[in-house]
N, C-alpha and C positions, 0 to 999 in steps of 0.2 A: 274550779267550782265545787265547793264542799256541799255535801247533801247530808240529810238525816233520813234514816230508814224509819218509816212509820207503818203501822198496821191499822186496819179498821174492820171490826165485825160487821157484816151487813146481812140483811135478809134478801129474799128473792126480788122484791120490787126495787130495792136500792140497786141490787147487782144488775137488773135489766137496764136501769137508767145509766149506770156507769158504762155498760157494754154499748148503749146507744151513743155515748160520747166518744166511741173508739177507744175506751179504756184510758181517757185522759182527764176526767173530771168527776167530781162528786156532785150529786143534784143539789139544788137549793134546799135550805131547810124549810120545814113546814112551819106555819105560824106558831104552833105550841113548842117549836124546837129552837130556842134562842141561841144554843151553842152547838158547834160541831166538835165532836171528841175523837180525834185521831189517838191512838195509844202508842206507847213507846216500846213495846216488845210483843213478841208473837205469843208468848205464854198467856198474857193477859187478854190478847185478843181471842184466843182459843177459849178461855174461861167465859167470856162474855157470850161468845157465839153458842157454846154449849148450854149455858144457863139461861140465856135470853131469846136469842133468835130461833133455836130449834124448838123449844117449847111454844113459842108464839107463832111460828110459820111452818114447822114440820121440817125445816131445812135452814141452814146458816152457813155463811162463807166467811172466811178470813182473807182480807185483802192485804197487799203489801205494796209500798210505793216509796219513792224518794222525793223529798222536799228540800229546796234550798235552805241551807243552814242559816243563811242571813235572814230569811223570812221567819224561821222557827225562833230565832233568838229574841224576837219581839214578844214572845209569850213565855211565861214560866211554865216548867213542867210541874204538874200537880200530882201529889201522892194522895190517893182517895181510899186508902185501905192499907193492905200490906205493902212492903217495899216494891213489889212486882206490880202493883196497881198505879202505874204512872201514865199520865195523859196530858194532852195539851188542850185547853179550852179556847177554841177559836169562835169568837162571836159570829153570828149568822151573817151580819153585814160584812164581814172580812173573807167569807167563803170564796168569793169570786177571786180575790188576791191569793188566796191559799191554792186555788186550782191553777192559777198562772205560775205558782212556784213549784208545782210538781214537775219533776224531771223524769222524762220517760213515761212508761205506761203503768197503770195500776194493774196488778196481777192478783189472780186468786191462787192462794197457797194451801188452802185446806177447805174441805167441805164436810159438813156434819149433818146427818139426818136422824130423824126420831126413829 
């Protein structure tokens, strides 16, 4: 079984929901969030956390997790800035399938505070 390592910057509310799922799932998107954006490298996740989550919430976290490569192959990797700024765009309606494709647990690998 091949997997892809992904990261996701999250704020405290999203982290609480991930913890409530026993570290196995990301919460559903809100109505104004049509796309779920896991990122392809830790550096990019840390940048987002420091620039967005910390100013907005006073704290931000970088999560790391494995997803079945077969699932990820359905979606192109998108570069949204510099070469390091790579992410997947998972439509909100596909998030449940994405969660089922997670292998193992979602882990927190970094925490940033204001």
